[in-house]
N, C-alpha and C positions, 0 to 999 in steps of 0.2 A: 766288126770283128769277124774274121773268116774262121769257119769250123776247122779245127785241126784234124778231124776225122774224114770229112767228105769235101771240104773246100767251099761249101755254100756260105752265104752271109748269115750270121747269127743275129737273132733278135734280142735286144737288151730287155731286162726286166728284173724281177725279184723272185728269189726262191724264198718261200714262206713256210714256216713250220710251226707246229703246236708246242707242247710242253717239252718234248725231247726230240732232237734230231741227231742221229748217229750214222757213222759209216762203219759197218761191221764187216769183218772178213767172212763170216758165215751168217746165214739167216737165222734169226731168233724168232720163234713162234709167239712167245708170250711177252717178252720185254726187249726193248732196244738197248737196255743197259749193256755196256761193254763187258765181255767175258774173256776175250782173247787179248793177248799182248798187242796185237796189230789193230784192235778196235779203237775208234776215235769218237769221243763225244763232241759234236760240233757245237751244239747249243743245249743248255739246260735252263729252262725258265719255269719256275714253280707257279707263277701267276702271270701268264702272258704268252707271248710267242716271239719268234725270231724272224727277222727279215735279212736277206743277204742280196746285194746287187749282183747280177750275173748275166749270162747269155744262154739262150736255148737255140739249138739248130732244129728248125722245123722239118728239115729234110731227113736227118738220121736220128734225131731225138737226143743228141748229146747235150748235157747241161754242164756249164762251166761257171764256178763261182768261187770266191775267196772266203773260206770259212772263218777267217779272222776279222772280216769286215762286216760284223753284225751291226745292224741299224736299230736304233731305239724306235719303239712304236710311237706314232704321233698321237 
């Protein structure tokens, strides 16, 4: 996959997270829990973690993954 930002080839892999992974509109110092209407909880795992297949551009640092494609831990 080519990076949509810089055009370099992207490396496939997995984005891995702990108990909570969120995309928040603003940085939260203490908790990642969503506070704003635009915040999105991507994964919430009480006992475990979440893995998502995706791609990373080693050139510019862009990471692309599908937040609905969570993999179960082996």
